[in-house]
N, C-alpha and C positions, 0 to 999 in steps of 0.2 A: 527570530521568527516565532510566531505564535501558531500553535496547532489546535485545531478543533476536531475531535474525533467525530466522524460521520457514522461509521458502523464498524462492527467487528464480527468475527466468526465465533466469539465466545465472550463471556462476561468477566474473565480473569485479568485481562489487560496484557497478557503475553501471547496473544494470538494474532493472526493476520488482521490488520486494521487499516481502514482507509481514513485519511485526514485531509482537511482543507486548511490551507495556510492563509495568513493575513496578506500574502503577496499574490493571491489569486491562482495558486498552484495546488496540486494534490501531492500527498506523500503517502507511501504505502509501507506498512510494517509487515514483514514476512520472513520466511526462512532464507537466510543467505545461502546462495548456491555458488559453487565453484566449478562444477563439472559441466558448464554450459558450452565449452569449446569456442567461445567468442573472444575477440580482442576488444577490450574496452579500456578507456583511459584510467589511469591510476586513481583519479579523484572520484570515480564512479563505481557503482556495484550493481549487482542484479539481485532482486529478491523474488521469491516465488509466493504467490497468493492464490487462493482458490478462485476459479472462474465465477463461482456463485457469489462471491463478494462483489464483484463488478456488476453482475446481473441485478443483485439486490439494490445497489447504488443507483442504477438506471431506473429500475422499477419505482424506487422511492423518490425519484426526481432530485437526487443529491448531486448529480453531475450532468 
């Protein structure tokens, strides 16, 4: 899978980031959370990203 960075909340590369894949999907990089209280499959995880990252993606026409 190839990832294209769409936008990030910082310039360092280790911050919440939104990516577009060559498969027509989105990938998010964010804080891995474990205290969500949800049952999810073992092959999945949940990450936390700032709401402003999604707002900016919509404003910029990226999604």
